[in-house]
N, C-alpha and C positions, 0 to 999 in steps of 0.2 A: 621554461614556463613563462607564459605571457601574462602579465598583469595589466588589466585594462582600467580605464577611468570612464566615468559616465558624465554626460553634461546635463542630465535630468535633475531639476531642483529636488525632486523627491529623494534621489539618491543621496545627495549631500545631507538632507535632513535626517534620513534614516541612518546614514553612515555615522553622523555625529551622535544620534541617539544610541546606536549599537555600541559605539565606543564609550559613551558615557556610562551606559549600563554595565558594560564589561569592566570598565575601570572601577566603578563603585563596588562591584561584586568582588573583583580580584584584589584590589589594593589591601584590604585588611588581611587577606590570606597571605599575600606576599610578605607583608610586614610580620605576620605571625611566624611564617616559615623562616624568615631571616633570623629569628631568635633560636631556631632549632639547629642543632649540629647535624649537617647532612651526612648521611651514611655513605661509606665508601662504595664505589661502583661495584666492587667485587661482591658486596653483600646485597646488591639490589634485588636479585631474583629470590633469594630466601626471604627477604623482607616482604616481597609481594605475596608470597605464599601465606604469610602470617597476618595479612590484613583483615581487619574487622570492619565490615561495611555497616554504617549506621543508617544512612539514608535509604528510604524505601523507594526512591526514584531512580536508583542506579542498581546495576547488578555486576557482581564480579564473577558470575558463573562463566565457565569457559564455553564459548559459542563456536559453531561450525559455519555460520552463515556466509562468511566471506572466503575463508581459505580451507575449511575442513580440518584444520590442525588443532581445533579445540583451544583457541587463544582467548584471553580476556580482551575486553574492548581496548584497554590500554596497550596491549601487545599487538593489536591488529593494525597494519599500516594502511588503513582505509577508513573512510568516514562511516561509523556504525552508531546508530542511536537505538535506544530501547524504550518502549513504552511499557512500564511495569504494571503489575496487577494493582498496586496502590494508585498509580496514575489513572488507570481505567476506572477504579472505584471513585476517586476524588472528583474526576471530571464527568462521571456518569457516561462513559463512552460505551455505547451499546452495540455498535456495528463496526466493521472494518473501516467503513467510510468515516465514521466519527474519529477513529484512531488516526487515519491519514490526515484529516483536517487539523489534528493537533500535534502530529509528529514533526520532528525537525526536517526541513529541507524538502518536503513533499507536499503536494496539493491535490485536491479533488475537484472535479467539475461534474455537475449534473447534466444529463442529457434529457431526462424526463423524470417521472416519479419513481422509476425503478432502477435506471442504469446510471452508473458513474464511470468516469475515466480518471485515472491517477497519473501524475507526472512528477518528474524530478529533474532538476538541472536542464529543463527545456525539452525533455523527451518523454513520451508516454511510457508508463511502467507496464511491462507484460511478463515480468519474472516473479514467480511466487514460490515459496517453499512451505511445507508443513513439517515441523520437526526436522528441518534441514533437507527434506526430500523434495526435489523440484517438481512442480506441477504446472500445467498450462491453463491459465484462465484468460478469458476475454472480458475484462472488467466493464467494457461498454456493451457486452453481449446480452445473453438472453435468459440466464438461469440463476439469478440470485447470488452471484459470486461476491459482489460488493456489499451485500446485506449480511454477510457471515457474522453470526452473533458472537460477541466476546465472552459469553458465559462458558464457552468451550475452551478458552485459551488462558494460559498463565501470563503470557506477555507477547509482545510483538516486537521483532527486531527488524530494523531497516538499514540495509547496506547501500550507500549511494555510490554512483559511478557504474562502470561496466562490471558485470559479475559472471562472465562466461565460464570461469573455472569450474563452478559448481552448478550453474543453471543452464549452460549450453546456449541455445539461440535466444535472441531478444534484443532489446534496445539498450544503449549505454546510459541508462537512467538510474535505476535502483532495483533491488530485490527485497521483497517483503517476506519475512519468515514468521509464520504463526506457530508459536510454541504451545503445544497442547497441555492441558491439565493431566496429571498422571496419578495413579493410585499408589502414592508413596507414603501414606500414613499407617503406622502400626497400631494406632489407637483409634477408637471411634470418635469422629469429629465431623463438623460440618457447619453449615449456615443456611438460614432461610432469609429471603429478601423480598420485600414487597414495595411497590411504588405506585403513585398516582400523579398524573401530570396534565399539562395543557391538552386541549382537544380531547378531553375525556379518555385519556390514555391510562391503562392499568396494566401492571405486570406483576408476576410472582416467580421467584427463582429459588430452587433448592439445590444444594451442593453437599453431598454426603460422602465421606470416606470411612472405610471400616476394614479391619483385618478379617480374613475369611477362614483363618485357622488360629489355633492357640498361640503359635509362635510369631504370627504376623508375617511369615514368609510368603503368604499369599494374601493379597490385598485387593479391595474393590473400591470403585468410585462411581457414583451416579450423579448426573446433573440433569435437571429438568427446568424448563422455563416456558412460560406462556405470556403473551402480550396481546392486548386488544385495545383498539382506540380509533379515533378519527385522525385527521390531519388538517393542516392549515388550508389546503385546497378544498374548494366546494366538492361535496359528494364523497370525498375520499375516506376510506376506512382501512385500517391495518389490522392484520391478524397473523400471529406468529407462534409456532410451537417448536421447542428445541428439546431433544433428548440425547443423552450421551452416557455410555457405560464403558468402563475400563477395568481390566484386571492386570495387575503386576504380580509376577511370581518369581521368587528367588529359587530357581531349580537347584542351585548349589551355591556355594560361597562365591563362585566366579561366573555364574550363569544367570542372566535375567531375561525373562520372557514377558513381553507386553502385548496385550491384544485389546482392541477396543472398536467401538462403532458409534456413530452419531447420525442423527437425522434432524434436519431443519426444514420446516414447511412454512412458506410465506404465502398468505392468501389475501392479497389486497383487493379492495373494491374501488371502482372508478379510477383505474390506472390510466395515466396519460402516456401517449406515444408521440414524442416530440414536444415542442414548446408552443408558446404563444406567438401570434403574428407580430412582426416588427413594424410594418408600414400600413397606413390606411390607403384607401383607393386614390387619394390625391397626392400620394408620395410622402406625406408627413409621418412622423413617428407616432406610434401608438402609446397609450398611457393606461395600462390595465391595473386593476387592484390585484394585490398579491394572492388573493384567494380565487382568482379567475382560473377556470380549468378548461381544457380542451377534451376532457373525458366524457363518455356517456355513462349512464347509470348501469349499463351491462358490461362495461369493459373491465378486464382483469388481466394482470400479468403475474399469475401465480407460479411458484417454483418450489422444487424440492431438492435438497442437497443431502446426499448420503456419503458418509466416509467410513471405510473399514481399514484397519491397519494391524500389522503384526511386526514387532521388533524382537529380534533375538540378539542379545549382547553377551559376548564371551570374552572374559579377561584371560589373557595368557601372559603371566608375568607383567612386564612393562608394556605389553601390547594389548589392544582391544579390537575384537572383530565384531562388526555389526551387520546383520542382515535385516533389511526392511522391505516389507511388501505393503503397498498402499493402493487402495482402490477408491476413486472419487467419482461419484455419479451426480451430475447436475442435469436436471430436467425442468422443463417449463411447459405450461399450457397458456396460450395467449388468445384473448379476444380483445382486439384493440381497434382504435379509430385514430387515423391521422388526418388532421385538419390543416389546410394550407390555403394561402391566398392573401389578398389585401382587401379587408372589409371596408365598406363605406362607413365613415365615422357616424353618420346620422342614422342610416337604415340598417346597418350591420350586415348587409348583403355583400357577397363576393367571396365567400369561403367555399372550398370544395372538400369532399370527404373521400377517404380511402380506407375502408375497414379491412381487418386482417384476422384470420383464425388459423393459428399455427401451433405446432408442438415441436420442441427441441429436446435433444439429449446428448450429453457428452459423457462418455464412459472412459475414464482414464485408469490405467494400471501401471504402476511404477514398481520396479524391483531394483533395490540398491544393495550393494555389498561394499563395505568400507573396512580397511585395516589401518589402524593408527598406533603409533608407539614411538619409542626413542631408540637410538643406536649411538654407538661410540665411534669416533673417527678423529685421528690426530690428537688423542688425549682429551677430547671434549665430547659432551653429550649433545645430540641433535634430535630433532623431531621429524617424523615422516608420516604421511598419509597417502594411501593409494585406494582407488575405488572405481567402481563401475556402476552406471545407472542405465537401465533399459526402460524406456517410457513409451507407452502406446496409448493414443487417444482416438477413440471412435466417435465421430460426430455425425449426428443424424437430425434432419429437420424436414418437417412436412408442413404444407399449408393447403387450405381448402379454397376451391374456386368460389367466387361470390357473384351474386346477382341481386337485383332489386335494391341497389344502393340509393338511398333517399337523398333528396335535395336538402342542402343546408340553408336554413332560413336566416333569421336575424341573429347574428352572433352576439350582438350586444345583450340580447335577452336569453342567451344560452343557459339552459337549466339541466342539461344532460339527458333530456327526454328524447334524444334522437333515436329512431328505430333501428334495430339490428338488421343487418343484411340477411339474405337467404344464402346458406352455405351449401356448396355442392361437393364434387369429388375431391378426394385427398391426393395431392401431388407431392412427390419427393423433390425437395429443393437441394438438400445437402446430404451426401452419403460419402464421407471421407474418413480415411485413416491416416493419422500422423504418427510417425515413429521417430524416436530420437534415442540414439545410443551414445553414451559418453564414457570414455576411459580417462581418468585423471590421476595426477600425482603431484604432490607438493612437499617440499622439505624446508624446515627452518634450520639454517646453519648458525650455530653459536660460534661466531668468529672470535669474539671476546665476551666477557661477562656483560659488556655494555652494548656490543654491536651484534645484531641479528640480521641475517639475510634470508629472505624467503624466495625460492625459485619453484615454479610449477608450470603445469600445462595440462590442457585437455585435448584429446583427439575425439572429434565429434562427427557423427553422421546424423542427417536429418532428411526425412522423406515424407512427402504428402501425396496421397493418391485418392482418386474417387471423383464423384460428381459434385460440381458446385454450380447451382442454378443453370443446369442444362449443359454445362461444359465439362468435359473430362479433363482432369488435371493429373499430372504425374511429374513432379519435379522435386528437387532437393540437392543436397551437397554431401559428399563423402570425404572423410579424412581431413576435415578442417581442423587445423591446429590453433589452439587459443592459448597464448602465453600469459603467465602471471609472474611479476617480479616485485619484490618489496624489500625495503631496508628500514631498520628501526635502530636508532642510536639513543641509548638512555644516558642523558647528560648527568643525572643523579637520580635518586630514588623517587623523584616526583615529576620530572620533566623528561619527555622523550620526543626526539625529532624523527620524522618518517618521510619516506617517499615511496610511491608505488606506480606501477604501470600495469594496466589490465586491459583485456579485450573482450569482445563479444561479437557474435555474427547473427545475421538475419537473412535467410534465403529469400530470393525474389523470383517469381515466376515470369521472367521477362527474357526475350531473346533479341540478339543483335541482328544486323542486316545479313550476316552469314548463316543465321539459324542457330547459333550457339547460345545456350543459356548464360545469362550474366552471372558472374561470381556473386556470392552473398554480400550484402551490405555489411561492412565491418564497423564496429564501434570501438574506439580507442580512448582510454581514459588515463590521463596523467594527473597525479595529485601529490602535493607536498603539504606537510602540516606539523603542528606541535600539539602533543597531548600532555596534559598535566593533571595531577591529582593532589588534593590538599586534605588536611585534617584527617590523617590516617585513612585515606581513601574514601572519605565521606562526600567529597566534592570532586567532580570531574570537569575539566574544561578542554576544549579543542578549537584549533584554528586550522582551516584547510583552504588551500588554493587549488583549483582544478582547471584542467583544459581537456575538453572532450570533443572528439571528432567522429562524426558519422559519415563514412566514406563509401564510395562505389555505389552511390544511389542512382537507380535507373532513371534516365531522362529520355523523352521522345527524340528519336533521331530523324528530324525533319519529316520528309514524306516517304522515307524508306520503309518498306515492308519486310516481313519475314518470308524467306523463300518457301514456296509450297503451301502457304497459308493465305487464303484470299482475304482481302480487306483487313490485313493485319498491320500493326504498327511495330516497327523495330525500335529498339532502345540501345543506349550506350551508357556505360558506367561513368558517372561524374563525381567530382568532389561534392560532398553533401553539406551538412550543417556543422558548425563549430560553436561550442558553448564554453565560455570562459567566465570564471567567477570565483567567489569565496564564500565560506560559511564560518560562523561562530556558534559555539554551543557551550552553555554552562548548565550543569545539572547536578543535583545532590543537595546536601544539607549545609546551610550557611552557618547556623548555630543550632544548639539543641532545640529541636521542635520546629525549625524553620527550613522547609524544603523549597527548592526552586527548579524550574525547567525553563531555560531561555535559549532561543536560537534565532539567528539572523542569516538569511541567504540572499545573495545578490549575484546575478549572472546576465550575460548577453548571449543571444544565439543568432548567428549570421550564416548565410549561405556563402558559396564561393565568390559571389560578386559583392559581398559586404552588405547585402540586404537582410533586414531582420526577418526571421522565420519563426514558426511556432509561437506567434505572438498571442495566441489564445491561452497560453500558459503564463501566469504571473511570474515576472522575473525578479521580484523582491518579496520576501516573506519574513515576517517577524512574529514569533510566537513566545508568549510569556505566560507561565502559570506558576503561582506560588501559594503555599499553605503555611499556616502558623498554628501550632498546637500550644495552647496556654497551659501554664502551671499555676500553683498557688490557689488563690480563691476561685480562679476561673478554670481550674483543672478539669479536663474532660471536654473543653470547648475548643473547636478548631474552626478557623475561618480561612477562606481562600479567595483568590481573584486572579483573573487572567485577561489577556488581550491577544487576539490573533489579527494581525495587520497584513494586508497584501497590497502590492502595487497594482497599477492599472494593467489591464490586458485588453486586447482588441482583435477584431477580424476585419480586414479590408475586403469589401464586396461591392456589388453594384445594386443601386436602388432599382427594383423591378418596374417601377412606374416611370421614373424620369430617365432611366438608363445611365445615370451619372454615377461615378465612383463615390463610395460612401464608406465611412468607418463606423463599425459598431464597437463601442468602447464601454467597458466598465471601469469607472474611476477607482482609485485606491479607497479602501474602506477598512474599518476596524470593527471587530466583534468582541464585545466585553462580556465576561462571565463572572459570576460570584458563586461561592459555595459556603455553607455553614453546617457544622456537624456537632452534635452533642453526644458524648459517651456516657449514658446513664449508669452503666456498669461494665464489667469486663465482657459481658455477653451482648448487651443491648445498646444500640445507637440509632439516632435519627439524623437524617441529612436532607438538606434542601439545596438544589442546584437551579440557578437562574442563568439562562443563556440568551445571548443577544440583548443584554440589559438595556441598551439605548434604543432598541427596536430599529436598528439600521435596516433600511430598504436597499437591497442590492440584488444583482443577478448572479446566481451561482454558475451560470454560463451564458454567454452571449455570442451568437454566430453559428451555432450548430444548425446546419440547414437554414441559416438566416432566421432563426427563431430565438425566443427568450425563455429563460427559466429562472424564477425567483428563488432566493434563499429563504430559510425559515425566519419568521418574525420572532419577537420575544416570546420565550416559553419558560415554564417552571416545572420542576419535578420534585416531589417530596417522597422520601423513602424511609423505611424502617429495616434494620438489619439485626438479626439475632444469631450469635455464634454459640456453638456448644462443643 
């Protein structure tokens, strides 16, 4: 493992800050633990089974996100963070993008008003799971994926590093697992929630659970949510409806059936496509107001997301078999306008328009079968999981021909009144099928009571066929083996050292000078760390050092072409990008009523020549959020505050006017948030959230097609919640 140092002043400042915060948080716990008699290692595992979790910011549920073995976060030899239901409520996290912006070690960048991309440890995230079942999303794509509403989910789990064992193809960045709400209540219960916020935003949510028979062996759950409002951009309006229904049935004492369906409709007005221009006609930088838009009053990027699932879980003694069928349909209707150019600072002239009328659909079907349990060998009990996942994604996209594209006048006076083009015939742009089959197995060997070794692997097939913007594609890889290895050593009942090696692969549709397709890009992740828990598991801490390599990246092979293909470019496999860094995380309850979530991430990403790459991802992240619930005379009152800090990021490009090299950079910035809640009774509470308290002006991305996208100004939301 290579540990690097940075010569950036911000690194030293944040390093000292992270160390200071960690030291202040951990020192009283270490002192308190020194007064306890440490339990012998032979009793460590029984002790863990008896833990009582106090904090609502951590979970001791057994999760499958990283290994499929149903391990707790403490037992998993990889960086795993969880954004719990209480965190989602406290921070008013309404969408998946909100969660990513506040989760440890991951970040989000806006491309326009609808699309976001996520990244971790210097690489884009393209691995997702729902209840542990892998799905394929294009978060920078077309159909509302990153707008997924959190009213559907109990929590969000993030595994950082390569995750090929369970997710198959992708980048060595992270995997995000959305854990659904289920019908698990045998009594009638629920809550209703209403809110009002900045930009005339209103929402109402209902979440009801009920038994469907006298014994409660069949249970139901319904979730509904509506949201209407404006946005900080001129002309923009938001409209969203969410519905979810689930039934859980105990067919027998050992058999559980789960079925459910959800639908989310996003119907925005004046959607943008791309961002604001960066340069004026004289080559100087633009300076727009944050509410400036490039949308017309007729543009919209509406989307519909439908999910259908069935889980059948059968317990067989110490073993459990699970069959899962999951269907995800994302579709969109787009009427958009792309503006580009370098406007004159005085006259506003110089912009050109490219309208688009398109429709997309991605229909994914995943079938998963998993068998998990324990077995005895050499007088000790061990864990084993084996499984198979068959995934098929049918992607379809059409667009209409356009005519009568109007002239763009004074962009300085842009009011969205630009006329809509005349639309003609419908053309097929994309008609592709992507298939992925994975067979995996992993075992956790109990070498001693303190030492556990995890060995596993996945055999993966990946194929993509069909039309992509006029070109027929047919490529993929078969029988790709993805190894997984991890070791966990429990020093005592509260500290565990770990190391892990994981891989992932990404097929590439490139050929060499002999006509052979290149091997898939491989992502290799090495990680070592220390996980600790304090105060009867109410507080978790982790320190991780990681080294990630993205290898066999296709690079242009000079002027060589591919045999038999005219005007083609041949490629060769080269060493790709290397990310090295570390992460700190502290999450849980400090004292009674005082919860905290703190994380700090620092990394460098370089190519084989030592040059920085993926610089549009922030390489330093600090996220802190803490709540305190009063007692005594202030009983029922909770206050909270947080800060999300990120280091600078940039894109090196060329000024289109002067032709000179130029760097588009977003300097480091902090976003401060506050929350206050009063619990009037066991049922009724009121809450106020204030985000971007200092009204920081910043770009949520800079450099995507050399354009700019502003982040949200200061905003406030007030809400009432009633539980029954």
